[in-house]
C-alpha positions as CSV (number, residue, x, y, z in Angstrom):
1,X,-2.6,-7.7,5.8
2,X,-3.6,-7.9,2.0
3,X,-6.9,-9.7,2.0
4,X,-8.3,-8.7,-1.6
5,X,-6.5,-7.8,-4.6
6,X,-6.9,-7.8,-8.4
7,X,-4.8,-9.1,-11.6
8,X,-3.0,-5.7,-11.6
9,X,-1.6,-6.4,-8.1
10,X,-0.3,-9.9,-9.1
11,X,1.6,-8.1,-12.0
12,X,2.9,-5.5,-9.7
13,X,4.1,-8.0,-7.1
14,X,5.2,-10.4,-9.8
15,X,4.2,-13.4,-7.7
16,X,1.4,-15.8,-7.1
17,X,-1.8,-15.0,-5.3
18,X,-1.1,-17.2,-2.2
19,X,2.1,-15.3,-1.6
20,X,0.5,-11.9,-1.8
21,X,-2.3,-12.9,0.6
22,X,0.1,-14.1,3.2
23,X,1.9,-10.6,3.6
24,X,1.4,-7.2,4.9
25,X,1.8,-4.2,2.6
26,X,3.9,-2.3,5.0
27,X,6.6,-5.1,4.6
28,X,7.3,-3.8,1.0
29,X,7.9,0.0,1.9
30,X,11.5,0.7,1.9
31,X,11.6,3.6,4.2
32,X,10.2,2.9,7.6
33,X,9.9,6.7,8.6
34,X,7.8,7.0,5.4
35,X,5.6,4.0,6.5
36,X,5.1,5.8,9.8
37,X,4.2,9.1,8.1
38,X,1.7,7.3,5.8
39,X,0.0,5.4,8.8
40,X,-0.1,8.6,11.0
41,X,-1.6,10.7,8.1
42,X,-4.2,8.1,7.4
43,X,-5.1,7.8,11.2
44,X,-5.4,11.7,11.6
45,X,-7.0,12.6,8.2
46,X,-8.8,9.3,7.4
47,X,-7.1,9.2,3.9
48,X,-3.9,9.8,2.0
49,X,-4.2,10.7,-1.8
50,X,-1.5,10.1,-4.5
51,X,1.4,9.8,-2.0
52,X,4.7,8.9,-3.8
53,X,6.3,6.1,-2.0
54,X,9.2,3.6,-2.8
55,X,8.6,-0.1,-2.3
56,X,10.8,-3.2,-2.8
57,X,9.3,-6.1,-4.6
58,X,11.5,-9.2,-5.0
59,X,14.6,-7.1,-4.6
60,X,13.4,-4.5,-7.2
61,X,12.7,-1.0,-6.2
62,X,9.5,0.6,-7.5
63,X,8.0,4.1,-7.3
64,X,4.4,4.0,-6.5
65,X,1.6,6.3,-5.8
66,X,-0.5,5.3,-2.8
67,X,-4.2,6.4,-2.2
68,X,-5.7,4.9,0.9
69,X,-8.5,5.4,3.4
70,X,-9.4,3.9,6.7
71,X,-12.6,2.1,7.1
72,X,-14.4,2.5,10.4
73,X,-17.4,0.6,11.9
74,X,-20.6,2.3,13.0
75,X,-18.8,3.4,16.2
76,X,-16.2,5.2,14.4
77,X,-13.5,2.6,15.2
78,X,-11.0,1.6,12.7
79,X,-11.5,-1.8,11.3
80,X,-9.2,-1.8,8.3
81,X,-7.6,0.1,5.4
82,X,-8.4,0.2,1.8
83,X,-5.6,1.2,-0.6
84,X,-5.0,1.7,-4.5
85,X,-1.2,1.3,-5.3
86,X,-0.1,2.5,-8.8
87,X,3.3,1.4,-10.3
88,X,4.7,4.8,-11.3
89,X,8.3,3.6,-11.9
90,X,8.4,4.0,-15.7
91,X,7.0,7.4,-15.7
92,X,9.3,8.7,-12.8
93,X,12.5,8.1,-14.9
């Protein structure tokens, strides 16, 4: 679930803060097998770096680079993920 974000996130999602905080980023990934790959890669390696992914926001497809890592507690148990999503759409074409 998206719990913290900045103004760039609001611009990317083209929406208001309340709508963003009530969603999961996984809802926006177009290809669900790609979502599984990202999740498994982060689970196995602890991070993913600059992975190109297609997302759909308000019916508009965007190409993004995703860098993310898992956050673990002192027992090594995953408690959340932290991600940076860059809109790469204009540079991709």
